[in-house]
C-alpha positions, 0 to 999 in steps of 0.5 A: 625398181631400176635400182634392183635390175642395175643390180641383178644386171651386174651380177648377171654380169659378175656370174659370166666373168666367174664363170669364164675364168673357171673354165679357162682354169679347168681347161688349164688344169685338164691341159695341165694334167694332160701333160704332166701325165704325158711327160710322166709316161716318157721318163717311166718309159725312157731307156737307161742310157749309158752316158759314157761317150764311146764313139767309133774312131778310126785306127791308124797302122804305122811304120817304123818312123813314126809315119802314117801307113794305112788309115783303117776306119770303122762305121764312121771316119773320126779322129779324135781331137783334143779340146786344145787342139782347136783354134778359138775361131772354130770354137767361136764359130760354132757358138755364134752358128748354133748356141751363142748362149751355150755357157750361160745354160744348163743344158736347155735354153729357156730363152730360146725356146720361147724365141723359137715359139715365137718366131714359128707362130708367126710363120705358122710353120717351122721357122726357127729351132732351138735345140742346145749343143747339149741337146744336138750331142745327147741326141746324136750320140746318146739317143740316136734316131727315133721317129716320135719326134715330141717323146725323142725332144723331150729326153734330149732336154732330160739328157741334155740336163743329166749330161750337163751334171756328167760332164764340164761345158768344155768336155761337152764341146769338146765330144760335141766337135768331135761326134758331129758329121760334116759330110764326105766321110768325115766325123768330127772336126779333126778329120773335117779339116783334114778331108776338106781342106789337108789341114790339122786344126791348129792350121785352120784359117778363119774362113776355113773354121767358118765353112766348117760350122757352116756345114754341120746344118746340112753337109750334102747341101753345103759341101764345097766340093758339091756346092761351092756358091751355096758352100760360100753363103753359107760360110759369110752368113756364119762370119757375119754372125761371128760379127754380131756376136763381136767374137771378131771384127769387121775387118776380119769379115771382109778378109775372110769374106775374100777368101777362096777355097783350096780344097783337099782334091785327093780327099781318101789320101790316107786309106791304104798306101799299101795294101799287102802289109795292111792286111798282114798286119790286120791279121796279126792283131786279130790273132792276137786278140783271138788269142787273149779272148777278146 
């Protein structure tokens, strides 16, 4: 009798475990099926995106000597820069701050996603993001702002993978650096270097490169024109990240952190110096374009 009771207990326990496993598998199947259905719906309803980069650029009027007379700004004040114009310190500052594994992933960084999930669970809310440079480019240059965050994130990931198939890593990095908003009316690193420091890209110091890299997270908050103390702290954070990732030495960090700002107080210096002549050129150009049907 005792042996029969033991066998019955074992059977009951075994049945409970089996039932639990079956319930878990069923739940995963339902969740997985819902997830697959949700993803399929997003992909199916995803609009067609033209992945040819066509940014809004500023135009310039030159005199006979090749000197700039006026800068004509579009909706976004952007001067496009070649990748070769950008110093290594600037590129490394962005990699250390925005996407240290940029040259290793395929547009979506699975390790960064896992790390962000763990960090957010520990905090009980949003603590860390996982958008790569490619995903940011996809969002800012091709998708634009959309209300549904989850749907937008999935679209970012899909487009990022597509961009990685069309463009090289350097091309993606170059488009990203030319597209992002730096605040104070500056779009792209070349315009930002002029607006903030009245410099060409190859003239930027390590400290200035770090400041620009730190701006893109919150341009208005970290603007040295508005909040010099916050801008300094943010710049120093970028420098520390560069040292942590072995882009620069401790000696370079120390020197750069002690460097003060020399800001461009005449941020609009490239605007119209000769308004009457500028208006004349614009009218003539408009008439020519109208004559040829453009």
